N, C-alpha and C positions, 0 to 999 in steps of 0.2 A: 404532122397531121395525124390525129388519132385514128381515123378511118380514111385512109388515103383515097380509096376508090370512089367515095362519095364526097370527098373534100369536107369532112366534118372534123372540126377542131375543138379541143378542150383547152381552156385557159384558166389559170388559177385566179380566183377572185380574192387575192390576199397578198399583201406585201408586209414584210417585217424583216428586219436586218439579220437576225440570227437564222431565220427560216431561209433566207436567200443563200446563206453559206452552207446550209445543210439539206433540208428536205426538198427545196426548190431544185437544186442541181440533180438530186436523185430522181425526181419525177421527170425531168427532161431526159436524163440518161436512159430511163426506161421507156421513153417514147409516149408517155402519158399526156403531158402538156406541151404546148408549143407557143405559149403566150401567157400574159398576166395582165390583170387590171387592178386599179386602185381607185379610191375615192376618198373624200374627206373623212368619212366615218371609219374606213379601214386605217387610214393614217392616224386618226385620233386614238384608236385602240392600241396601235403599235407604239406610237410615240409616248403616250401617257402611261402605258403599263409595262413596257419592255425596258430593262436596264441597259440594253445595247446602245441606247442613244445618249446616255449620260456623258460619255467621254467627249463626243463631238459638241454637245451642248455647252460643256465647260469652256470651249474655245469661242463661243458665240455671244459672250456677255454684253458686247457693245452693240449688238444688232437689235432691231425692232422685233416684236413677236412674229410678224409675217416673214421677215427676213430669216429668222431662226427656223420657222416652219419650212420655208422653201429650201434652205440649206440642207435640212435633214431629209426632206422628201427627194430633192434632186440627187443627193448621194445614193439613196436607195434605188431610185429609178435608173440612174447610171449603172449601178451594180447589176440590176436585173437586166438591163439592156445589153450589157457586156456578156452576161452569162447566156443570153438568148441569141447573141449575134451570129453564131454559126448557123443556127436555124434560119435566121433572116437572110444570110448570105446564100443559103441553099434554096431560097424561095419557099420556105416552109414557115410562113408567118414570122415568129420570133419577135412579136411586138409586146411592149408594155405601155400601159396608158397612165397618164396623169391628168387630173382635172384642173381647169382654170378655177380661180376664186369664185365660189358659188354666188357671192354677192354681186358679181358682174353679169348675172344671167339676163338682165334687161337692158344691157348696154353693149351694143354691137361693137363700137369702136374700141372700147376698153377690153372687151373679150378678144378681139383680133390682136390688139397690142400685147396683151398678156400671153396669148397663145404663141405669138412669134417670139416673145422674149423667153418664155419657158423652153420652147423647142431649141432656141439658140443657146441658152444657158446649159441645157442638158447635153447638147451637141452629139446626139446619137441619131442615126437615120431611122432606127427601129423603135421610135417613141411616137405614140399616138397622143394627140391632145384631145382631151375629153371636153365636149361642149354640150351643155344642157339644151334640150330641144324646146326652146322658147322662140317667140317671134324674132327677138334680137339674135338668138343663137343661129337661126337658119342662115341669115346673111353672113354671120361670122364664119360658120362652117364652110360656106362657099368660097369666101376669100382665103381662108387658111388652106383649104385643099387645092385651090387654084395656084397657090404659091408653093405647092409640092410638099405641104405638111400633112402627114397622115392624121385623120380625124376620127374620133370615136364619138358619135352622136349619142347622148345618153339621156336617161330619165324619160323614156318613151313608153307611153301607155296606150296611145290611140293610133288608128289608121291615119288620121289627118296629120299627126306629128310625123309619123314615119314617112309618108309620101312627101311632105315638105322637105325632110332631110334628104330623101332620095333625089328629089329634083334639084336640090342645091348641089349635091355631089355630081349629078349628071352635068350640070352647067360647068362645074369646076373641071370635069374630065375633058372638056374641050380645050382647056388651057394647060393641064398638067396631068401626068399619069401617076396616080397615087392610090394607095389602099385606104379604104374607109369601111367602117362598120356602123350599123344602126342598132343600138342596144335597146331591146324591148324588155321591160320589166314584167315578170310573170306572176310569181307567187303572191306578191302584195295584193293583187286583185282578188285572188281567192280568199286570202285572210280577211279582206274587207267585207266580203259578201257571203261566205260559206255558212255562217250562222243563220242568216235569213233563208238561204236556199235549203238548208237542212230542215228547217221548220216547215217548209213548203213541199218537202219530199222530192226536191230537185237534186241531182247528183252534184256532190261537192268536189272541190279540187279540179274543176274542169274548165271554168270560164277563163281563167288566166291562160290556159293552154289554147283554148279555142280562139281567144283574142289574139294571141301571139301567132297562131296558125294563119289567121286572116291577114295579119300584117305581113307575114312571110310570103304568102301567095301574091299579095299585091306588089310588094317590093321586087320579088323575083320577076314578075311580069314586066316590070320596067326595064329590066336587063341593064342596069347601070354598070358601066365598066368598073371592075375592081371593087365593087361594093357588096358586102354581105350583111345578112341579118345576124345579130349576136343576141342570144337569149341570156338575160341577166336576172338577178333575183330568183335563182333556181335552187336555193337551199330549202330544206323542209324543216318546219318547226313543229314540234310535237310528234306523236307516233301514229297519226291517222294514215299516213302514206309512207311507203318505203323510202329510204334515204335518197335513192337515186331517181325518184319519181319524175322530177322535172327535167332530168336529162333523158331518161327513157322515153318520155312522152313527147319530146320535142326533137327527136333525132331526125335531122333533115339534111339533104344534100346542100353543099355550098353554104354551110352555116357554122357558127361558133356558139359554144355554150361556155359561159364563164361561171364558175361555181366555187363555193368554199371547198377547202381541201378534204374535209370529211365526206362531202357529197361526191367529190371526184373519186375518192378511195372506194366508196360504196359502189359507184358505177363500174369501176375497174374490176371489183371483186365479184359482182353479180348482176350488173346492169343488162338491160335489154338492148341488143344490137340491131333490132328490126327497125327499118325506117318507118316513121310515123307521119311524116309530112312529105309532100303536100297533103292537106286535108281537103276533102271535097267541099264545094260551096254549100251543097245541101246539108251536110253534117254541121257545118259552121252555123248556117241559118237556123237549123232546127234547135240547136242548143241556145242560140241567142234568143229565140222566141220563148223557150221554156224559162229562161232567166227573167225575161221581161214579164212573163205571165205570173212569176212569183213575186212581182212587185219591185224588182230591182231596176232602177234607172241607170243604165250603164254610163250614159253621158255624164251624169252627176258624179258617179263613183270615180270615173276616170279623171274628171276635173279635180276632185278631191285628192286623188293619188298623185297627180302632177304637183299640186300645191304642197302636199305633205312631203313629197320626195325632195323638193327644193328646200323646204324649211328644215328637214332633217339634216341635209348636207350643210346648210348655213349654221345650224345649231352645233354640229360637230366641229365645223371650222372655228366657230366662236370659242368653243370649249378648248380647242388646241391653243388658240391665240391667248386666251386668258391664262392658261397654265404656263405659257411661255413668257409671261410678263416679267417674271422675276429673273 
């Protein structure tokens, strides 16, 4: 745990084979991170750009593209899980996440089957199965968690999504004791609306944080056993904000922030250790009103972000499979 007293954790939002053998271990040794996350976009960049995968790929010529992808991803997830295992055994997170096929996002039964299969194939207790927060996903999350499989509910932009995940995990907690996280995407919202807000004289780089703070307050109020909010999409693009901005501004008790390595490095070197959440309801509502007054319809923006997030993961997954055809 990065800040043990308030149970705040930093997880690396990055998986790549060479990194696992080098920088990953060093960050763990220094007590900086105690977990890791992955997604199709992260694996796409790793598999398609790193030479570390060529040797294993040469042994997989008889496999289908998806089987090749899974073999590569499972190897990395197992390696990360084994490195993190001492933390897990000590009760200090030690989780690594892998996402189900994003094309299954609207199929509950297929998502459940793939989640069970992946967790069984990886065969490590400290692996979280990532499930997108769709109508089909909520039911799948409940079933997987009730079977004792740790779940990372992902691609969450709205209070409604987060509460449906929390309620699914609460139901599952009646059958099984398992850790779960609700991954709230932050910076993508700001990037979608900041240009409009800037033109209307409204503070930029804020709505993503306020939205995440609102979700955090509401999930915490439900007091779901072994469930935490995880802040994702917390890297900064451009130079308008300091590199550690979305970690600094979302520092909260009983939470996780998963960030790119450069963002984590910036936070360790000069980040703000002052707790920023919970945020008052008045502060949240005041900013929401100023954004609405600027002509931004947040319901529309959030719906777009959910759709674009799913499509981006599908596109990354497709690109991996196409590249593995040969």
